[in-house]
N, C-alpha and C positions, 0 to 999 in steps of 0.2 A: 613708507608713510612714517610720521613723526610719531615721538611719543605721547603727544597729546591728544592726537586723532585718536591712537589707540587707546587710549585711557578714555577719550571721551565715548567710544564706540563702547567699551566694554560696561561704562556707567549707563548708558541707554539700553543695553541689555539687560543688565540687573534692575533698573529700573522699568522694563516692560516685565520681567517675571513676577518681581512684585506686585504689579497692578494686574497682571493675570492670578496670581495666587489670592491677592485681595476681593479679586472677583468670586471666583471659586466659593473665596468661604462665603461671601455675601450671598451667592445663589444659596448656600446651604443654610443660612440663619433662618429660623421662624419668622414668619410675618408677625407674629404677636410680641417680637421684641428683640435685644440683640442676644446672642447665644451667650452662656458663660463659657469660659475655659474650662473645658471637661475632660481633658487628657489624661489625668491620674485623678479621676472621684473616687471616693471612696465613702459607700453609702453602706447606713446600719450600723447595727450597734457590737462593732467589732469587738470581743474582750481586749482589755489591756493583757500585758504579761503580768503573770500572779507575782506576788512575792516569792523570793528563794526558788524561783522557776530552773526546773529540770530541762537540760537540753535534750531534746530526742532526738538526736541527729540521724541515728539510723533512720527512725521512722521517716523525718522529715526528706531522706534521702530517696527513700522508696516511694513518696509521692513523688518526688523530684520524675525518677525515672517512671513511672506510671504516666504522668503527663506526655514524659516525651514518646511514649508509645502510641497517646490517644488523648482525647479531650476529658474522659472522664476518670475521677478515682473517687473511690468510695470507702471512708474509714468506717468500718464493722467492729462493733463490739459492745459491752454490756453498758450498762448506765455507772457512772462515773469512774471510768478506765481513762478520762484526759483527751477523747476524742475533739470536743469542742476547744480548748487548748492547744492541741496540736494543729487543728484547721487555723485558728486565731495566729499561731505564730506563721505559718505559710502566709496566710491573708496579709499580715503586717509586712512581711519579707516581700510582698507582690504589691503591696498598696504604692511602694515608690517607683514602679515600673510601669505599672498599668491600671486601669480603673478595675476597682472590686466590689461587688455587691453581698453583702451579709446578709442573710434572710433567717428568722427565727421560723423554720419551716414545721414544728410540731402541729400549727395549725396551719392547712393549706392556704386559709385566706390571706395569710401574711406574705406570701408569693404575690400576688395581685398587687398589693399594698406597697410592696418592696419596689417591683418594676414600675408601677405607676409613679410613685415617688422618684424614682431614677427618672421618668421621663420629663418630669417636672422641673427636677435639678440642673437636667441638661439642658433644658429650655423647649424640648421639643412637644411639651404638652403642657397643658395650664391647670391652674387648681380646681375648675369647675369641672374638668373632662371627667366622664363618667370612668370609673375606675378600672373595669376590663378593657376598655379602648385605649385609656393611657398606657395600662400595662402591656398591652401589645406593641405599642409605639415603643415603650421603652424597650423590650426585649429586642426588639427590630434595631432600633439605635447601638444597642449594647454590642449586636453583630456584626456591627460596622467597624468597631475598634479593632487595635492590634492586640492581642492575647488577652483580653479582660477575663476576670477571674470571677463567678459565681458561687458562693457557698451557700449549700443549702444546711441549714445546722440543725439537728435532732429531728430528720425528716421521718415520716411514719407511714405514709400513704404514696406507694409506689403510681399508682393511677392518677392520683391527684398532680402529684408534680410532673407526669411526663408531659401533661400539653403544655407544661411552662420551662421546657428545658430548652435553652436557645440552641440556635442552628451552629452556630461557630466558635461561642465562646466557652472558655475552660469550665468544668464543674465540678466542684469538689462538695461531695455528701457526706455528713456525719449522721450516722443511724445505728438503730438495735435490729433493725428490719432485715432477714437476710434476701428478701424479696428484692433488694437494690442491688444483690450481687450482678443481675442482670444486665446493669448499664457497663458490666466490665470494669477493669482495673480495680479490684478490690484490695485493699490494704487491712487485713485483720491488726486490730489495738486492742491489746490488753493493757494489765496495771503496769506498774513501773517494775524494773527488775528489782530483785530484791536490793541489791547494792544501791540503784538509784533510791529506793523507796527510804532506806534507811538516811541515806544522805539529805534526800528531803525534809524529813520527816526532823533531824538534827537540826537542819537549818530555819525550819518554824518555827521547833521549839527554845531556840537559842542552846540547848545543850550538846554536850561532845556525845557521840555516836558510842553506846554500848549494847553489851549483849541484851540488854532489856529492850531497847530501841528495835533490834531487831525482833524480838516478840513483839512488839507491839504492831510494827509494821506488816508482821504474819497475818497476826489477828486480824487485822484491817483490810487483808487481802490486798496488800499493794496498791489500794485503789487512792489515785492521787486527791479524790475530794476529801476521803475519810481520811488521810494521811493530813491534808492542811488544816481541817480542822481539830483534829487530836493536836495537832502542834499550836494551833493558838488555845486550846484548853490548858496545854501545859506550860504555854510561857505565861497566861495570866495568872494560872494559880499557883506560880512557883514549883509545879510539882516534879519528881523525878520519872525517868522512865518506869522505875520498877513500881512507885506508887500505882501509875496511871494502868500499868498492867496488870495490877493486883487487883484493881477497881473494874477493869472491863469485866471479869466474870460475875462480879457482884452487883451489876447494876441492873435493874430491871429492863428487859428489852423493850421497846416499844412496838412491839411486832402486830401493828393495828393496820398495817395498811395492805392492801392486796398485792399478791405479787403477780406483775405483769410477767407474761411469758418472753423470754430472751433476756432479762435486765439482769438476772443473777446477783441483785444486792445481798451482801452478808448483813443479817441483822445488827450487826454492831455500826454500820452508815447511821441509821436513823438514831439509833442509842447515841453515838458521838456527837450529832446535831444537837440533839437537847442538852448534854454536857456541855456545848458551846454556849449554849443560850442561856444555861443556868449561870454561867460562870458571867457572861456578860452583864446580866440582869443584876447580879450581886453587887456590881457597880453604878447601874444605871436603871434604875425602875421603869424608865420610859421604855426601854428596850425591848421587852417582851410585848406590851400591845401592839409596838409599831412593827415587828416581826411578825405577828399573827395579823396584822392588815396586810403585809407583802403577800403574806400565806395565802388569804383569801380573794387577792385581785388577781389580774392576768399575769401568767408566767411571762409575757414578753416584756415586763418590767414597768416601773411606776415612775412616772413623772416626780420630781424631788418636790416641784411646786404642789402637786397632788399630796404627797407625802406630808407636807408642812402642814395640810389643813385637820391632820390629826393632832395638834399642838403638844404642848401649850403655844409654842412660839419656832418660829424658824431654828432660832439657834438650839432651842433644846431638841429638837428633831432632829439638826445635822451634829449633834454631839453624840445622839442615840445611833444614829446613821453610820458614825466613825466607828460606834463600838462595835457594832454587828459587822462591819467591814472588816474590821481589824482581827475578827474571829472566823473568817471566812464565812459567814453567815449571808452575807449579801455582796453584791460587787457594784460596779458602775460602768457604763458605757463610756466610750471613749471621749465623749463631752463632756460627763461628770453630771449630767442633767437628768439621766434615767438609771435609778435604783432597780437592779437585778438582782432576783433570788434563784438559785438554781433548784429546779423544780424536785429535784430530790429533798431538799432543804424544805421547802413549801410542802412536800407530801409527810415528813416527819412531823412539823408544827402540825399539820390538820389531823394526825394522827394523836396526838395528843388532847386536840381540843375535842375530839370524839370521845376519847377515852374519860376525859374529865368532864364532857356534858358542858363545853363553854362554846361550842361552835355558833349558836345561836347568838351570844353575846359579841362574838369577834365580828359575826354579819350584822349587827346593830351599828357598830361601831364603823365598818366598811360603809354601809348604808349614808350615814352622816356625812363620811368626807365625800364620796360620789355625787350625792343629792348637792352639796354646796358647790361642786366645783363646776364652772363655766363649761360647757359643752365643749369638748375636745375630741380629737382623732380617737383618742384610746377609750373613751366613755363606751363604746360599744364592745369592746373587747372586754373592760372591767366588768360590765353589767352580764355577760355571758358567763364569766368567772363565777362571778355572785350566784346567777340562777342553778349552776349545777352544784353548788355547798348547798342553796335553799333547799333542792329538792333530796340531798342528804339527811335533812334534820330529820329527828322523830316527830310522828303526826301531830303529836301535843305543840309543837313548836310552829308548825307551819301557818295556823291563823293568822296569829298576831303578826305576822310579815308578810303577808300574802299581797294586800295591797300595796305595799310600797314597792315589792320587786316587780309587780306587774307593772305598776306605773312607769318603773325604770324601763321594763321593756317595752313600753309603749312609745316611750320617749326616744329611745334607740330606732326604733324604726323611721321616727321624722327626721332624726339627723341623719340618717343614711339618705333619705330623699333629698334633704338639705345639701347635702356632699355629692348629690348625683349619680351616687351608687344604686343605681334602680333594681336591678337584678339581684342585688343582695337584700336592699328595703323588702322586694315583692317575697324573698324567701322566709328571711326572718320575721314579715308581716305574717304570714301563713302561719308559721311557728307560733307566734304569739297568740294570735288567735286561736288557733287549737288549744294554746295552755289555758286561755281564758275558759272556755268552752268547759275545758276538764277541771277547772279547778273551782269554779264559781257557780253558783245558782241559774238555772235560766232566767233570761231576762234582765242580768245584772245590767247595770248603766256601765261599768268597766268594759264588758264585753263589748259592748256598743262602740265605745271610743276606741278598742283595739280593732273592730272591722272599719273603723272609720280611717285608723292610721294604714291599715292595707290598703285601703280604696285610694287613698292619696298616693300611695308608691302607685299604684296601677293608672290611677289618673295621670300622674307625671310621666309614667313611661308609655301612655298611649295603649295600656292594655282594658280598652272600654268594655269588653265582652266581662272580663273578670269584674271590672268596676260595676257595670250596671247590675249583677249577680249580688255583690256584696250591698249596692244601694236597696235591692229589692228585699235583702233581708234586713237591712237597719229599718227599712218603711215597715214591714210586715211586723216588726217587733213595737215599733213606736207607734202604731194603729192600735196593737193588741192591750197595749199597757197604757198609752195614754189619752188614746182616743183619736178618731181621724181628724177632729178639728183641734187639736193641741197645735201651738205654734211649732214644736218639734217636729211632730209629725208633718205638718204643712212643708216646713225647711228641709226633711228628709223626700218627699215627694217631689220638691224642688229639684232637687239635687239628682234624684234618679231620671227625672225627666231632661236635667243637662246631658247626664253621661248617655242616655239614648239617644239624643240629639248626635254628640261625639261620635258615637257607634254608628251615626248613620240610620237609626231606627226612627225616621222623622215624625213617620205617622202616630206612632206611641207617644214621642215626646210631646208633641202638640196637645195630643189627648189628656196625657199628664198635667201639663202645664195649664190648660183651660180649666181642668176639675180642680186644680190648685187654686188658679186664681176665683174659681166660684167660692170655693172652701174657705179660703183667707179673707172673701168679702164678707160673707155669713159670720165666719167664727171671730174676726179680728179687727173688721172695720176697713173702710178705704184707705184711711191713715195710718194703718201699722206698714212697717218696712217691709213686712214680709209680703205682703198684699202688692206694694209697690214691685218689690224682686220677681213676683208670679207675672205680675202684667208684662215685663220688660222680656221676661224668657218667653212668653208667647210670642213677642213680636219677633225675638230672635230665632226662634225656630220656623216662623213664618218667612224669614228672611234666607235661612239656610235651606229652605224647601224652593225657593224662588218665588214665591207668592209676594212680591214685593210691594205693591199695593195696598194690598191688606197688611203687611208688614208696617208699612209708614203710617197708617191709620192708626194702629195699636201704638206704634211711639211716639207719634203726636201725642195722643191721650196720656200716656205716661207720663212725658213733658209736663203737659197741664196739670197733672195731678201732683208732681213733684213740686212743683213751683207753687203750688196752692199748699201743699202740706209744709215744705223747707225752704220756701224762696230762693233765688235766684243762683246763690253761691254755693250750696248745699252741695256735699260730696255726689249724693244720690241724684242730686239733679244735675250736676256736672257730666255724670256718666250717662242719665238719660238725653242730656242734649248733645253729647259726641256720639252715641248709638243713632239717636237721628240723624245727625250731618253724615254718618258714614252710608246709612239708608239713603238719603238724599243725593249723594253722588253716584251711588250704583244706580238710581233711578232716572239720570240725567238733570236733575234738579242742582246741577255743581255751584251755582252760585248760591242757593239757598245754603248749601252744606257748608260753605267755605264761612259764609255770614257765621253760622251756627260754631263753626270749628273757633272762629276767631272770638266772638262771643265767650264762649268758655276761656280762650286764652286769658282775656280781659278781666273775668272773674273769678276764676277758679284757681288763682294761686297755683302752688308747687304739683297739685293733681294735673290740673287741665296742662301744663306745661311739662309734665313727664314725659319719659319716652313714649308710652302708649298712646298718649293723644296726640302728641307732635307729629308722631309718624303718620297718622291719619291726616290730621292737619296739611302735612306735607303732601300726601295723596291726592287731596283735593284741588291743592294748586297743579298739581301734575294733571287731572283731569280737564282743568280749565286751561290747559296749556301754558300756564306758568312756569315753566320749568326751572329757570334760573333760580326761583325761588325756592322752589320743590329740592333742587341740589344743595340752596345753599343752608337751607333748615336742617336736613339730614345730616348735611357735613358738621354743622355744630353739634347735633343731637349725639350723632357719632363720637364725635371729640370728646363732649360731655361723658358719655357712658363708658367708654373706655378708659376716661382718666378716672372715674369712681368706679367701677367695676372690673373684674377680671377682662382681659379681650374677649376671652370664648365664655364667656356669661351668656346666658339664653338671649338675655335683654339687647347684648350687643352684637349677636349673630343675626338677631332680626331686624335692627337697625341697619345693617349692611345690605339685607337683604332688600328693604325698602328703598335704599339709596342707588343699590343697582337698577332697579324698576325707573328710578328717576334719572339715573345714568343714562340708560336704554334710550327713553323719551326724549331726553337731550339731545341724542346722537353722538354722546358720549362713548361709543360701543366696545372700543377693549378695554377700558376701565371697567364698563359694567358688567361686561362676561367673565373679568377677573374674579369680581367681587360674586357673582353666580356661583362661579365654580370654587370660590372659597366657602361660600355658605353652604353647598353641597357636602366639602369635605369637613367643615366644623360640623354638622349636624350627624355626617356619619361618625364621626369619631365620640361626639359627646351622648348621641341621644342612641346610636345604633343603626344599622344599614335599614330595620324594617320600622322604625319609627316613622308616625306620619308626617311630623313635621322633617324627615329626611326625605321621603317620598315626594313631598311638596317642594322641596326646593330643587331636587330633579327634575320635576314637570315644570318649574320657573327657568330653570336652565334650556331645558328644552326648548320651550315658547320665545326664549331670548336670542336662540341661535336660529329659530324661525325670522324674528324680527329683523337680526342682524345680518340675512341673509343667506344663512348655511342652512337650506332645505335637507341635504342629505344628513348633517349630522345631528339636525332637529327630529329626523324620522328615526335614527338610531334611540336618541335619549329616549323619546317617548314612547315608541315600543318596549321599550326596557321597563320603563316605570310603569307603563299601563299593565304588564303583565304583573309587575308586583303590586301595585294596589289591589288587584284582582285576587292574587295569593295571599296577601295580608290582610285586606276589609273585606273582600268578597265583591262578585260583579254588582251587585245591587248598591254598593254603597256610592252616596254621592260624589265622593272624589274618583270613583273607578267610573263611573259613567261620563264623568267631566273630561278622564283623562283620554277616554275612548273616543269622545268627541273631538277632541283636541288632534288626536292620531289621524280620524276620519277627515278631518278638515283640512290636513295636508296635500299639496297639489301632487299628483302622481309622477313617477318619475319620468313617464313619456313626456307630458307635460312640461316637467323640468326643461327635457333635451330641448322640445320645439322651440320654447322661450330664447333658449340660449344661440340656438340658431338665428 
């Protein structure tokens, strides 16, 4: 065989292997976009190496040995002994070889956020995914890598952490809680050895070590954090070790913080912190209020952009931050964009604020900074910290600030809903409503707003029974305070009716909506928008109950009234015309429905051509057998939606479902089934397995499989989802009854066998 032939065969083999690898990579790429290179991803605020760092080689060797024996290593010791920087040194070394995830684990919620962010960075979950679902995806993705490392820094709750331990990745925990020893592989961490402490103190201060330096190290318990801060004071103030050592016994100790069991702080740690701050403030008066701002905000860190809002300008703030960093009072994450303050430093500053009765003043400054910030992921963390400090104020200081902090708390609930963190939003919403009940007088307007915030979270996550209870509470309060015919009372009754309709309590919903319409006509008149809303809700409930002829008559009346009051192109008229069009299609008046939809598209501008009405116009084309037009319109809407919104937004998922139905009717079966299955996966991930939207997507998949000629698969899907409808919604819910009807309508297995013969 000639050399040319051998080379040619080798080249073909190499090309084939490359093609197989490319194909396998493509198979692993999420459908929402191209995967990012993530072989050595580093996620989280891994601390940088501190100035004049002491290499703790023996401890790092023990960490390596512990991981050689198993997956878990626990760095256990008191506060300030250097556990975090030891873990960071190990993480920085590992980052060049494998993926590293760093979690500030004192707050268990941070673990969910870290895994969710990992999933998004890795490209296996999108930004609108429900936080817990994305976190589970991120943890599973991590376990597929080669020797990844997860660091849980300052972990406090073994039970909370246990459910988020990966199955294969290495886990490094820093903690003061001995219960974490159950993980195995514990490495006790104490302060520096005396010789290490003296060398470190000398390097930080810029002075040659002497006997006084040894005395300072001993007085500070050889704790790395205390030594770093002391060294900064000595360097800044040009002190000698002897002078500093002489001052320590005479400096008033700020022993105002409660001792946490297991921390074992020497009192001089707090005192050293305050000494450092005094030195920085002597050079830059802006440093103290900035440090106090960082002390009352989230321990996870503060974005530099947010700190800039403390004023007077970004340059001045950065200069003050530099001074604080030089004294080891603050640090920065690896990006330099997040300012961090050690919790010990925070506690020392809070102790002084309490002692000097200036905590309320510091909170007022923090309120102004947070209120002025654009909503950001850390908003909820900062408001949570401010709420904890607010509750520690003397009773006389509470009332002037109560409205402000409660407003921030209500806003936090809304932001969590917008972020699709539904479980967290419901939990916080319940807590916030209880706080309003505890702090405010009965029937206060703000308590009403808190109930509405929680209701929004419940409705977004399809917890309609709780939403009904909250709506009843709101209606009761408004009826008593404002009267039965107040516009706000009528609005509350309208929402209660809507929640009852969504919960499947159609008889009660219809009664409420009819009562509401009567009250609105008398109290507000036929032209009021609330009256128009009341009428369309009567029609909608009739449609949900299957009383389509009655519903059509009310929809037609509502359109006539909207045309009379608003004209043909008002948003309310567009909505009314669209709802009538949907009902016409359902009652077989397809041509009339199409005409109404197209009139909307001609008159309604952006509203009528929005995702919502475009998908129903396509469904009307579908009902008329105009399948190519339906598919073309929905492909356009899908492209527009996914260009303007994240691919896993709820709008984008719903459009894909409509497109799947149109494709199935157009006999593009393979593409249709793929989209139906993707919709189930998307809604399960974003909304959770028991959300009504997820159950509906599964039912649609079962019906699609039946239509595609796969009756056995259809029976399996419909049997499973019918059981889940009954479990989640109850057997009497319309969705449960419809699923039962679908299942009953399947051909019997024996009949299928005879047909196949």
